[in-house]
N, C-alpha and C positions, 0 to 999 in steps of 0.2 A: 575395860574395852569401851571405846567411844561408840556413841549411838549411830547406827546406819539408817539413813532415811529410807522410807518405804519404796521410793522410786528406784533406788539402787538395790535394796535388799530383795525385792521381788521382780527384778529384771528377768525376763524369760531366758532360760538356758537352752531351750530346744525349740524346734518348730512347733511341737505339740502344745507348748505353753504360750505361744504367741496368740494374742487375742485380736480378732477383727480384721485380719489380713489373710484370709483363706486363699484368695486368688494368687497372692505372691507365694505363699507356702506351697500350694499345689504345683506351681510352675517350677520352683526351685527343687522341690523334692523329686519330681519326675526327672528333671535334668541330672540330679546327682545319682539317682538310681540307674538311669540308662547310660550314664557316662558322657552325656552330651553337654560338656562344660564350655561356656563362653569365656573369653579372656578378659572381658570388661563388663561390669554391671553398673547401672545407674539407678539409684533409689531416690525417688522424689516424694514429697509430701510435706504437710505442715509440721510444726514442732510437736514432739512428743508422741509420734505415731509408730516409732520403732525402726527408723532407718539404721542407726548405729547398732541396735540390737540384732537386726537381720544380718548385718555385715559380720558381726562377731560369731553368730551361729553358723554362717556360711564358711567362715575361716576354720571353725572347729570341724565342720563336716568335711572339709578338704584335707585336714591334717590329723584327724582322729585315727589313733592306732588301736582302739578297743581296750577293754579292761585287761586282756591277756597280751596286748602288744602286737597282735597279728592282724588287726583290723585294717580295712582300707577305706576308700571314699564311701561315705554313707550319708543318708538323709536323717539319721538318728544318732548324733554324736553321743558317746557314752558319758562324757562329763567327768570321768575319773582318771583317764590317762593323763600323762604329763602335758601333752599338747592342749587338751581341753582345759586343764586346771591353769596352765600358764596363760592361755588366752583370756580366761575369765578374770584372772588377777592382773592382766596388763603387762606381763613380763615375757611374753613369747617373742623371741628375737626376730622371727620371720613374719610377724604380723605388725605392720607399721601403720599407726593412725596419725594423719597429718591434718592439722586444723588450717584450712586455707584462709580463714579470716585473719590469722596472724602470720601466716607464711605464704603470702600471695605473690611474691616476686619470682623472677626467673632463676635467681640464685638458689633458692630453696628447692625448686623443682629440679633444677639441674643436679644438685647434690643428691636428691633422692633417686634420680634416674641413673646416676653414675654407679649406684650400688646394685642396679638391676642386672648387671652383667655377671654378678656372683650368684652361684647357686645357693639354695636354702642351707642354713647351717644345721638345723635340727629337724625341720619339718619337711613335709612332702611338697608344699607349695609356699612361695612367697606371696603374701597378700598385702597390697598397698591400699589402704583405705583413706581417701581424701574427703574430709567433711567440709560442707559449705563450699563446694567446688566452684560455684558461680562467683566467688570472691577473687579468684585468680585473675591476674592481669592478662592482657592479650598476648604479651610475649611469653608468659608462662604457659598459656594454652598452646601456643605455637611450638614451644620447646618439647612438649610431651606428646604431640600428635603422632610422630613416627613410632615412638615406643608403644603408644596406646594402640596403634593399628596392628603392629606385628611384634608383640612382646615375646620373650622366651617362653617355652612351653611350661616352665615352672613358675611363671609370674602371672598373678591375677590382679586386676584393678577393680576396686569397688569405690564408686563415687556416690556421694550423697549431697543433696541440695534441697533447699526449701523454695528456690526460685529457678525452675528449669528454663524459664524464658531468657535468662541471662547467659545460659551456657551456649557456646557457639554450635552451630549445626554440624560443623566438622567433628566435634566431639560427640554430639548426640548420635551421629551416624555410625560411630565406632563402638557403641555400647548397646547392651540390652537394657531397655528402660522399663522399670516397674514403678507404678504410681501407688503409693501407700495411702489408703483412704483415711479420712477422719473417723474416729471411733463413733459408733452409734451410742446414744445415751443409755439404751438398755444394756449393751455389752459392758459399758463402763460401770454401770450400777451393779451388774452381776459380779464383775471382777472385784469391785470394792468390797462387796459382801464376802467374797472368798478370802480376801486379804485380811479384813477385820476379824473374820472368824479364826484365821490362823494366829492373829495377834491377841485373841481373846478380849477384844474391845467391843462392848455392846453398842449397837447403833440402831436407831429407828429407821424404818424404810423411807420416811419423808426426808430424813437427813441425807441418806444416800442419793435420793432422787435430786435433791438440790445440788449436791456435789457433782453428780454426773452431768447435770445441765450446765453448771458453771465451768466445767472443764472444756466445753466447746470442742469436743472431739479429740482432745489430747489426753492420753492415759497418764503421761508424766505430770501434767497439770492436776489431774484428778488425785493422784497419789500425794502430790505436794499439798493440795488443799486438805486432804484427809489428815496429813500430818499436822497441819495448822489447826484443824477442827479438834483433833485429839488433845492438843495442848490447850485450846480454848475451853473445851469442856472438861478438862481434868480427867481424861480417860473415858469420857462418856459422850457419845454423839447423839444429841437430840435435835429434832427439827427446829425448835425455837432457837437453840443455841447456834446452829449452823446458819439459820436465816439472819440472826443478828450479826454473826461474823461476816457474812457475805454482804450485808446491807440490802438483802433482797426484800421485796415487798411481800407482805403476807398475802397469800392467795385469797383470803377472805375479802381484802380491799378490792382486788381486781374483780372478783365475782360480784361484789356490791356495785361496782361501776357499770358492769355489763347489765345488771338488773335495772339500774337507773336508766341506762340508755334504751333498754327494751321497753320500759314504761314511759319513755319520752318525758321524764321528769327532770326539768332543769334544776329545781331546788335540790333534789337528791344528788345530782351530778356535782353541783357546787359544794354540797356538804361533804361528799367523799374527797374532793380535791382539798378542802380545808382540813379534813382528817389526816390526809397524807402530809400536808404541810406541818400540822401539829406534831405528828409522829417523827418528823425529820426524815422521811423515806425519800428515796431517790426518784425524781421525776422521770429520768431516762430509764431507770429500772422498771418503773410502772408501765411505761409505754412498751418496753420489751416484753414484760409479762402479759400485757394486753394483746400484743401481736401473737404471742405463743398461744394464748387462750383462744383467740379468734381462729388461728390455724387448726387447733384441735376441734373447735366447733364445726368448722367447714369439713374436716375429716369425718366427724360424727354424722354429718348430713349426707356426704357423698359415699362413704364406705363405713357404716357403723361397726362392721366386724373387725376393722383395723385397729380399734381401740383396745387397750388392755383392760379386761374386766377385773384383773387383780389390783389395778390401780384404784386407790380410794377416791380419786378425783373424777373417775370416768362417769359416775352417775350424775355429778354436778355438771359436767361438760355436756352430757346429753340433754339435761334439763334446759340449759342455756341455749343449746342448738335448736331446740323446739320453739324458743321464744322469739327468734329473729329469722327472717327469710335469708336465703343464701346470698342474694345480691347485696343486701345490706352488710352481711358479715364480710364479704369481699371488700366492700367500700371502706368499712371501718378498719379492716386489716391494713389496707393501703394507707389510710390516714395515720394509723399508729406507726407504721414504718417511716413515712416521710416526716411525721411530727418529731421524731428523735433528732433529725438533722436540723430542725428549726429551733430547738431549745436554746441554743447559744445566741440566737438573734433576739430572743424575747427579753423584756426588762429583767426578769428572773425566771428560773426554770419552772417554778410553780405556776406563774402566769402563762408561760408557754404550754404547760400541761393542761391547764384549765381551758385555754383556747382550742387545743386539739380536741378535748372532750366536747366542748360546745360546738365545734365544727361537726363532730359525729352526730350530735343531737340535732343540728340544723338540717341535716339530710334525712332525718327521720320524718315520716309522714305526719301531718297535723292530725292528732288523734285524741289524746287525753284532754287537752285544753285547746280547743279550736280558737283561732284568732279571728274575731269578727271584723268585717270591713264595713264601711259606710254603704248603706243601700243606695244612696244618691250617686255613688260612683258608677253604678250600673245603668243609670238612666241616661239615654242619649238626648241631647238638646236638639231643637229644630235645626234643619239644615239651612245654611247660608251659602250661596253659590259664589264662587270666584271664577272668572273666565278670562281667557286671553283672546282678544280679537285682533287678528293680524290684518293689516290694511296695506294695499299696494301703495307705492310712493308716487304721487303725482308731482307736478312741478312745484306747487306751493300748496300747503294745507294750512288752513287757519287753526290757530290753537284751540284746544278744547274749551278754553275759557270764553272764546268768541262764538262758540256754537250756540244755537238756540237753546234756551233753557228747557229741559224736558219737563214733562208733567210730573207732579208730585208722586213719588214712589210709595207704595204701601209696604214694601219690604226693602231690606238693605240692598243697595245696588252692587252689581259685580264690579270687580277691579278691571279696568280697561287698560291694556297696554297698546298704545297707538304710536307708531313712528311719526315724528314731526320733522318736516324738511324746512330748514331756514335758508333763504337766498344767500349765496356766497359768491364772491367775485371769481374764485378759482375752483376748478373741479376738486372735490375732496370727498372722502367717505362721509356719508350722511349719518349723524348720530341719531340714536333712537331713544329719546327720553320717554318716560312713562307718565301718562297723565295723572294728575292728582285725583285721588278717589274722594267721593263725598265723605263728610264727617261721619256718617252712619255706617260706613263700610269698615269691616274689621281688617286691619293690616296684617300681613303675614308675620308670624312669630319669628324671632331671631333664630330660634333653633331649627326652623324648617330649612331643608336644603334648597339651594337656589333653583335646582332643576324642577322642583315641584311648583314653582311660581312662574314658570314660563321662560326660565333662562335658556332652556334648550330650544325655544322657539324664537330666539332673538333674531331679527332680520339681518340679512347680510348687507354690507355696504354696496351701494350701487355706483358703478362706473359711469361718469358723464363725460361727454365730449366737450371740447372747448367751444365748438361752434354752436352747440345747442345744449341748453341746461336740462332739457326734458329727457327722462330715462327712456331707453329703447325697450319697448314691450313687444317688438316683433312687427310683422306686417299686419297683424290683426289681433283681436282679443283672444286670449287663450281659450281653448275648448273647456267645456264645463267639467270634464273629467280629468283635466290635466292639473297637476299641482302648481301653485303660484311659483314665480321665479325665486322668491325668497325662502322657499321651503326646501329642506334637504330631501333627498330621495327616500331616505329612511323614514321621514316624517309624513310622507304622503299617505292619505287615508286609503285603506284597503278597499279594493273594488269587488271583493268577494261577496257573495250573497250573504245577507245577515244570518240566515239559518245554516250556512255552511259550517261544518265542524270537522276538526281534525279526527283521524281515525282513533287516536289514543286519547281524545278528550274525555275527561271524567263525565260520567252520566249525571244528569240533573235530577234531583229528588225534590218533589214538591212538598212544601211545608203544609202540614195539616195540624193546626193548633188544637190542643185538647186541654181540658181543665187540669188533668194530671201533669201535663207538660209545664203549665204555668206554675203549679205548685212545686214541681221539682226544680224549676229555674229559681224560684224564690228561696227554696231550701239551700241550694248550692251557693246563691249569692251571699249568704250569711257566713260563708267559710272562705278561707284563703288556702285553697288546695292547688298545689303546683305539680309540675312534672307530668308523668304518665298517669298518675292518679287523677289529676285534674282533667286530663284529656279523656279519661274514661267517663268522668262525670259529665263532660260537655257533649260527648258523642252518644250518650245513652238516652233512650226514650223511656219515660216513665209510663208504665201501663196501669199502675194502681198502687195504693198504699193503704195499709191497715195496721192497727195497733194490736200487738200480741204480748200479753203480760207486761203492759206498760212500755213496750219498745216498738218502734216503727219497723215495719217489714215492707220493703219496696220490691216491686216487680219491674225489672228493667229489660229492655231489648237493646242489644249491642251487635253491630254488624261485624266489626273487625275481630278476628280471632285472637290477635295479640293483646287486645284490650280486655279480653275475657279471661286472662291468666289469673289463677287463684291468688297469687301474691298481690296483684293490683286490686282485686276485689276485696281482699282482706284489709288492705290499706284504706280503701274508701269506706269500708264498714267501720273501721276505727275512727276515721275522721267524722263520720256522721253519727257514730254511736247507734247504728241501726243494722238490721239484717237485710241482706240483698239477695235476691233470686235473679240470676242472669239467664236470659235465653238468647239464642242466635236469631238474627233477622235484621231487615233493613229498617232503620229508624226514620220515622216520618215527622216526628216532633221532638227535636232535641235543642239543647242550648246553642249548639253550633249552627244548626239550621236557622234558628231564630236570629242569631247574630248576623248571618249572611243575608237573610231577608230584610232585616232592618237596615243594613248597609246599602242594599240595592234600592230600597225605597228612598233613602236619603239621597242617593246618587240621582235617581230619576227626578226627585223634587228639585235638586240643584240644577240639573240640565234644563228642566222646564222653566225655572226662574231665570236662568241666564238667557234663554231663547226669547222669552216674552217680556223681559225688562225694557222699559221705555228707552233707556240710554243705549242699550244694545240695538234696538230697532232703529234708533236715529242714526247710529253709525253705519249700520248695514244699508240704510236708505241713501246715505251720502256717498258711500263707496260700494257700487254694485258688485265689484269683484271680491269684496271682503267676505270672509266666512269664519265661523267659529271652529277652531281646530279641534278635531276629535280627541278626547282624553284630557283636554285642558280644563274642563269644568270639574271642580272638586268641592265637596261640601266641607265647610269649616265650622268650628264651634263658635258660639256667641261669646262675647266677653264676660257675660255673667257666670259662665261655668269655668 
């Protein structure tokens, strides 16, 4: 006798033997018991979840006559009567299985429906089972609609498909639809254990776990893989043998990668990637196992009781879950999922795997090996002012080169943007060239936007009449509080009181510098701390520092509750290699406050320089209605920096 594969040998023969589809079994069993039978059923679901099996069990339930030949419709077919045996063997004349993938035309459906007018030959019901029904053509669907809606009382339709979206809604509305779910890995593993026990094949629990995961919810795939594993291991299923057959990555490699990520060790991450390359293990499989491990770690953090304590890997999962915060586990899980789609874009899959791992490492906080930065980068150079002085347009203005030479300046002069009107025979818009700045003035960098250098304040062209070249300034000089004619309404300076403040304006905190704050700023300047961890360091006020067992212990005051989160505090402790005690309160000396105070001081120095510079005073004296536009004075860096 030829060998019968496990998927066919252990096909369920009754609803009680069906695994993982309790919702379908309950509905069908109640309908059969109460006699509430529909004329058309539609079973949907992925491959290998039991659509054809449920159809055959339903056909046996409808036609079973019992062991004594006097039985009726039942939810528990006997399996020994002629109808049950013939349906199991595929020779029951009143049970027709049609493969719509190869019989999708209207001719095949019409031929099948022509036989529907005849009553059953030997059974109680005729059952037409159409597999992969979504493959039928539109004309075939239309041909069966009338019969499907009102079939004879002895005819039952059973439709099965893996893609219900392609089935017309006119067919869906005529059927009772049951969605067969993918099998849970635990159910598959339990069923494989029962099958191998009946076959007297020894199997390690780790081997069954790998097979149940590789099946991806399909019981038929699980049994087929088990057949292959039995042949591979010569009748013995070991975890190492099944892992080698499937090409799966050893869980030890994945655990070592997570340990390296938790320690923020780039050398260890690269070493593990090289080990995977040397062993010839799949990069895509590694990322898949990483995503699975991260998912179990997140589950261990959110719901520890959901893990199976009987699983030998549970203790390792809980250890890893304690080594990483929840937000980083979620981020690494997302990177592992998206990294699989990027492998084919990389030069080779191992390079793509290494880049995904390094990306996970890049989002870890700077902790074990802080990256020092140059202290000079934190030193602000003296302020140099640049200002835009807007001048009304008279009939003719001498060039700046013809103006009296100003007194020698002790500081760099501001950049002056002054419109110059040249005589023209015809009225035309007046161009506005910019006067050349002295050699000591720092020109704006090419990377600076034009709006920051007064482009927004460019004067409008002035319309001049043919009879008179002088521009019309009205009947008299403009009032002191009116904006000049060349200024946009939006650019006009506000007339509100300087102390006026919006109701929602943030409160102002006075900086009170302390020696501890200076020491804290110097300590943080030596590190490259980014993100929310860096924000915590910048917003904190240092109240004191002491050495305990050779380790710094800082007392900090932080106002924002979100920055006092334990995860952020732990990251900052790792970056500083120090212990932190955080208390709530308003910080009066922080790096952020020092930065704001330094910027305000530079701004005030620049405005004072622009206002008192000899060139500015000369221009303001020549043009009485000229003024320095508010907000146009900005401190710039000296070329030496």
